[in-house]
N, C-alpha and C positions, 0 to 999 in steps of 0.2 A: 504494499499498500504507501500511494507518496507520502510525502511527508510536509508538511501545509504550515509558513508561519503567516502572522496576523499582523500587521501595524499599522497604526493609527498615525495621522500625522503625516503620510508618508508622502504629500504633492513636493518637499524639499527637504534640507537642511539635513539634519540627524535622522529623519524620519525618508530617508530616498537613500541616502546612504545606507541605511540598515537594508531597505529593500533588495540592495545591490552586491550587497554582504553576504544575508542570507539565500538567495538567486544562487550567488555564485559557491554555496555548499550544498548548493541541490535540491532547495526548496522549492517546493510551489505557493504562491503566494495568494494574500489576501492586505490588498495595501489599501487603504479609507481616507478619505481628505473630503473641503470645500469646494476645491478649486476643479472643476469636474476636466475641464479641458489640460491643464498642468499634469494633471494623476492622469488622465487616460494617454499622456505622452510617456510618462514614468512606464508604465504598460508595456507603449508597446518597445519601449528602448531597452528595458529587460528582457524582454520575451526576445528576445532577436539575437540580442548578445550574449543570454545563458542557455536560451535551449531550452524555460521552464513554462508553465503555465501562471497566466497573474487573473487575479480577477479582481476587479475592482468596485468599488463600492461610494458612490458619492454620496453623504447625508454630513451631518452638521450633530456633532455629539453632546454637545448643548443642548439641543431640543430633542425633552424626555421619548416625545411616539416614535420619530428616527432609533433614539439607543435602542427603546426595548425592538422593535423591527430586526433591526441589525444585532441584537441579541437570537429574538426566536430562530433566525438561518442561521446562526452559530449550532444551536441546538445541536439544528443536524446533520455537522460537520462532527465524525471522529474520526480523525487525524490532525489535529493540528500537535505538532510539537513544541512549537515557538510563540508567545508572544511578546509582542514591542507596543508598552502603552509611551506612546510617543507626545500624541497632541495635544500640543499648548492652549494658551486665553490669555492674552497679555492685556492691561492696561493702560490707556497715555494718563490716567489723572488719579489722581488718589483714590482711597477710601470715599471720606469724606465730602469728595468734588465731583467725586464720577458719578453719574447713573447707577443706581441702583442694581438694575437688568443686568449691566456691563461685569457689575462683580458677580451676580450670581452663578452668571454663565460660565464663568471662571471657577468657582463652586464644581458646574455639574458633566465638567468638563476635565480637569485635573480630581480630581475624587467621587464621583458619581461611575461618570463613564468609568478610569479604569478599577473601580471595584466590580461594578458589574461585569464588567469584559474578563476580571480574572477570578471571577465566584464561576459563571457558567462554562471556561475555557480547562478552567484549574479538575474537571469535574472528570473531561476526559485524559489527561493525563495522569491522573490517580490511578483511572482503570489500567491501562498503559503502562503505571509505574516507570515515565518518563514524559520530562517537559523542561522545559524554560522558558521564565519568566521575566523580563525587560522592564521597569516603572521609570520610563526620564523623570527623577527629580531631578536639581536642584542647588549651587553651591547654598541658595539663598536658603531652605533649607534649612540652617543650622543658624542663621540670621533673623533679625529684627532688624525693619527701614522702613521711615513713613513715608516714603513715598512708593511704598508698595506692599504694604499690609497682607493680603490678601494673599498675594501669586508668596512670596514667605509663608501664608500657615497652610492653604494650599498641602505648599510642596514639602512642610512640615509632617504634615498627614501622611504625603503620601515614603517619605520617607523611612515615616516609623511603621507606618503598614506595613513594605514589603519586608521589614525584618522577621514581625512577628509572621509575615506570614513564611517565609524562608525558613522560620521552625517549624510550623506545621504540615508544610513540605517537605520536611527535611528526608522522612522515614517513606517517601514516595519515590524518591531519586530524579525529585523536585527542586532547580536552580531557583533560587532568585534572588534579586539584584537590581538596585537601588542605583542607579546610575545620575550620577552630580556633577553633570559637568558647569562647569563658568561660565569666560563670554568666549561670544563661539561665534565663529558670521555664520548666519544666515541668514531666514527672510525678513526671520520674528523682527527682528531691529527698526528695518526696513516697512515695516509695517506701522511701527508705534512711530515713526517718524521718529525718531531720533538724530540727532547732530552727529552728524559723520566723527567732528572732533572726540568723540566721547566714546568709539570707540577703535580708538588706537590704544597700543599698550603704550601702561603706565605701570614705572615700580615693579610690583609687583606683578602687576596684571597683566598676563599675556594670553591675546584672544591665540584660540584653537580649532581648525577646521573640523566640521561632521565628519572625516573621515579620520583622524587622529582622533577624536572623540569616543566613532564606535570600536573604531582597530583597540581601544584600551579594555571600553567593555564589551565585547566577545574574545576577546584574549582572556583577563578572568573569569568570566561567567561560568569556560568549557572546563574548567579546576575548579569553579567555586571557590576563588581562594579568600572573596571577604564577599560580605551583602552589601553593604555600600562602599561605592566604589565613585572615586575623584581624578578626575581626568587630568593631568597639568600638575609643577610641581610646586606654581605659583599660587596654584585652587588648594593645593592642602596647609599650604600657608597660611593662608588665610583663613584656613577652617582651624587650622588648631590658634592661630594668633584672637578666634571670635572666641573660643571655645574658654583659651584661660584669661580671657584680658576682664579684669573685675567689669558686671553690668554697669555698675554708674558710670564706671568711666565711659564703657561701649555706646550708652546711651549718649551722650553727650557726643560723642568722637563719630556716634550712625546722624545726631540733628545737623552737626553740622557738617560733616560729608555730602551729606546727600542732598544738604542744599545746594552745595555747585552745582548738580544735577540736575536740578527741578527746572 
């Protein structure tokens, strides 16, 4: 039976790179995204290059009806071996200044959709006693920033949830990873209309490519060396520094530093 990988947010960036790398490993794909033209082009390119089957699902994971319909579709599949929850949602404004609907969509995409997909797909993995689940979180999951409270909070949930899920599924030979990239060059920042000057290397901030992030992720999960994976030395340094910095000092730094980016 052919093995299948499900990748959300596969239109570009990290999700697109995961799709290519898993197709290279011989997986047939079910790729999910909102931009139909770009997603279909990804499908065409991958099928041509790697000679695998790619099924395209154009849907908005923040929409409950569309998500539930996709869940029902997945229940009919009994050969899903790999899940990558990569779909992301950003907000161009802070929690109190933004429309509530935008913030709620972030909760739906980062938490509700990821949890539902993990639940339904893990059932088949448990029966076969084999599988891989990668939840794409962020180094923001270890921090709190005044300009992106909901993003940090939802990614924090995803990192914590992945650890518990990894422990629950360990006896079934199912490997779970919380992938926590830092600054990565994708069109995510373009959609948020971020200034190009903010996307440059500064100090320990080193922008990575999707290829670098995915290579680190797949290299770690195949050996299950750890559940939380932070690509890039600079990102690891920032996470360690924030962890051991006293909170009253961190709060002052966070407020001052992020005012420069606001």
